[in-house]
N, C-alpha and C positions, 0 to 999 in steps of 0.2 A: 520514333522514339522506342529505346529499348529500356526496360525494367529488370531488375532482379526481383522476383517473388519469392517471399520467405514465408512459409506456412508455419503453422504452430510446431510442428515436429522440427522443422528446420531451426526456428528459434530456440527451442528448448536445448537442441544440440549445441547451438552456438553461444548460449549463454548459461554457464555454470552458475548457479545460485551464489556462491561465494564470490565470484567475480563481479556479479552485478551488484551486490552488496557494497562493494568497494566504490563501483562506479556511481551508485546513488549518494553515498557519501560526497563524492566529488560534486555531483550535480547540486546538492544542497548548499554546499559551501559556496559554489558560484552564484546560486540565487541569492543567498544571504550577503555576499559581498557586492552585489550589485553589477556583477559581471554578464550575467544571463539577460537576454532580451526576451520578455515574455508577456504579450498582452493578457488582459483578463480573459477567462474562459466564457465563451458565449453558450447560453444553454437555450434550446429550442423545446419548450414543452410539447408533448402530444398527449393531451389530456384524455382523449377518448380510449388510449391503449394504456394508460397509466405509465407513460414513458417520457423520456427526455433524450435528446440528441445533443451532444456536446461538441463544440468546434473549440480546438486550442492548437497552438503551436509556439515554438520556442528557437531561438539561436543560442547555442552555447559555444563560447571560445575554447580554445584549447585548454585542457586541465591535466591534473596529474595522472589520470588513469583514462582520459578520452581524448580523442581527435576533435577538431572543431566539428559542430554538428549543427544542422538544420532540419527541422522536420514539422509536420502538420498532421493533426489526427482528427478523425471524426469517429465518435464512439457513441453508441446508443446503449441505454439502460431501460429496458422495457420489463417491468415487473411482473406482467402477465405471462411472459414467455415461458416461466418455468411450468405452469399449468398445461402449457401446449407442448411440452416436451422439447422446447428450444431454449437455447442460451439466453440468459437474461442480459448479458453484455455481449455487444458485437461492434466490430469497428474496423477501421483500416488506419495504417500509419504510413504516410507518404515521405519518405526521406529524399532530401533534396542537396544537391552539391552546395555546400556553403560558400565556395567561390564564384559560382556562375549561377545558382538558383534553379538549375536544371534537376528535375525528377531523376533519382537514380535507382530507387528501390520501393517496394510495397510490402509491408508487413501485415501479418494477421493482428489487428489492434486489440481485439478481445483477449487473445491469450498474452500479448505484451502488456497490456494494462494490469492483468492479474500478476504477471510475473514481476514487473518492476514494483508493484506495490507490496509483494511478498518481500522483496528485496530492500525496500525502504523500511518495513518493519525489522527486518533482520538488522539493518543499519541502526535503527533507534534502540533495538534490544541490545545490541553490542555496545552502544554508547551509555545506555542508561540502566539496564538491569544489573542486579547484583552479580558478581563474578561466580558466586557459589549457587545460583539459581539451579533448582532441580526438578521443579514441577511447573509444566505449562497448563494453559487452559485456552481453547479456542472455541468461541460461540459462532456457529454457522457451519454449514456443510456445503456451501456452494464453491464456484471455481476460485475466488478469491480467499476463502477459507484454507483451501488446499496449498496455496502459495504462502499463507501466514504460517503454517505448520513447517514448511520447508525452510522459510527464513528464520524462525526461532531456533530450530533444530541446527542450523548451520552456524550458530554463533554462540550457543550455550550447551554445555554437556548435560541436557536434561535427561532425567532418568524416565519421566512420564509426562505425557501430554493428554490431558483429557479434552474430550470432544462433546459438544452438546448442541443439539438442534431440535427444534419442535417435533420432527418426525423421526421417531426411532429407527425405522428401516433406513433412512438417508444416514444416520449415524453409523450403523452396521456397514453400509455400503462403503462409506467413507474410510472407515477403519481398515477394512480389507483391501482397498485400492491404495491407500497412503502407507501402511505399515511397511512394505517393502522398500519405501523411498526414503525412511527416515531412521536414525539411531534410537530415539526415544520409543519407548512402548506407547502405543495409542490405547487409550481406555474411553470406553463409552461412559458418559454421565447422564443420569436420568432427569437431572434438573440443573438449572444455571447455577443455583446455589451450591449444588455438589460440585459443579465444575470448578467454581472459582475460589471456593473456601480452601485457603492454605496454599493456593498458587503463587508462584513467583513471578511469573509472566502470564498476562491474560491478553488474549486478542479477540476484539469484536469485529466480525467481518460479515455483516448482514445488511439487508436494505430495510431494517426495521424504522418505523417512525416513533416507536417508544423504546424505552431501556430495555436492555436484554438480560441484565443481571443486576443484582440488589448490591449498591456499594457497601451496605453494612457487613456484607461477608468477604469483603476484601481486606486481607490482613496488612500489618505494617510491612514496609520494605517492599513492596510490589511494584513491578513495571506492567503498564497497562497501554495497549496499542488499540486505538479507535479509529478503524479505516473504512467502514462500510458506509457511514452517512457522509453526505456531499451537498445537502442543502439545508435551509434554515428550518424546513418542516421535519427533518429527520433527527432522531435523537436516540442513538444507541446506548449512550452512558447516562446514568441518572445523576441528579444534583449532588448526592453524597459522594460518588466517585470524583467529580470534578472537584468539589469542596476540599477533599482530603489529599488531593495531589498537587505536585508541582508541574506546570504544564509546559510541554514543549509542542511547537507546531511546525510544519513544513514552511508556511508563510503566514505571518501575523495578519497581512491584509486579506489573504485568501480566507483565512480562519474567521475573520470578521464578516467576510461576505457570505460564507458557505457552511460554516460549522455549528449547526442548530444547538448543541449541547453548550458550547462555549457562550453563544450569544445569549442564551436563555440564562445562563449562569451570571453573564453581566448585569442583565435586567433585574435579577434578584439579588444583585450586590455580593455574589459569592466569589467573583473573580475580576481581574481588570486586565485589558489588553497588554497594558504597560508591565505587567508582571510575567508575561509569557516569553519563552525563550525559543528563537528559531533554532532547529537542528543543526542547520549549516554553521551557526557561530560556535556550536560545540565541536563540530567536525574541525573547524579552524582554529580551535583553541581559545577563541575570544570570548566564551563563556563557560561556565561551570556546567558539568553534567550532574550525576547523582552526588550528593554531598555527604549523606550519612547512609548507613545500613538499613536505617528504619523509615526513611522518607519514601512515599509513594510517588512515582514519577508516571506522567501520562503523555503520550505522544499522540496528538490529534492530527490526522493527515486528510485533506481532502483531494489530493492528488495534484500534481503539477505536470505542466507540459515539459518542463525540462527534465523530468524523469524519463518521458518517452522518448525525447530527443537524445538523451545520453544513452539509454539502453539500445535504441534503435540504430544509433551511429556504432556502437559496439558490436551489435549483431551483424551489421553489413560488414564491418572490418573482418570479423571473425568467420563469417559465412563465405567470404571470398577465399580466405586462406584454407578453409576445409572443403571447398568446392560444394557448398550447400546452395539450395535453391534452383529456380529455373528461370530463364530468361523469356520474357514476354515483350512482344512488340507491339505498339499500339499506333 
């Protein structure tokens, strides 16, 4: 069996952020239309290491910006890895021939997860943020936060993106590494309040189990992306943020199963799942996006296998045309 192996460097070259943003829109539209085939994600907890291994896969029929795709991913999120100098998120994506089921390629799943998540945020920001947005804010300095910066910078002409993390040294390193890659000026913020106050677009990209910024500091007309939390025990966003926002999700059912902030808000009577809008419906023109300049919009994503399948299929197609990757024989 021969497979094309695609490293993080290969994937980055094959997947320009603007192209993947369009692909994420297509994937979300297919999911909301019921065209995708995607079983529920399976989680294998590894409590002694404060970790979890996720098993997920999806089939996507041909879309407006993608070929038919079939893929399966194993991704682990081990929170203690940061202290060990290792990546918190690791994984592999196996791409299969959608006609025969034969394995065709193997991708760096940690990188692809972060990259497609940044692209999803870019898609949501493009669809929901005010057109005149100028100030962004990103809470977090991990791999996911880096692609959040790239995603929002790609779809809005932001003048400034404020960066905050609990460790000031991490923020300095983040700004130094990311500034050459974006148009907006990256500015370190000493507190979450300073970061989000007056921001037009806010991204939360952490593994926190408690809210990472106060909703009272979020102004009118703000768009918020919450992408770090993916279990019922994790809550990046506080009840005020949820209460004051019109809510958009990648999948209503997945949000009910895994979005801790939203499930808690339901229990407290702050929201109803019947009032949430799937982003794919907005892509397809079947639901409204932003309605006024003053309403707050919140995109809560827990991550979907259709995103991996769409991004991986596109990466394989472009890698072949660009001569990227290396053949391995098993």
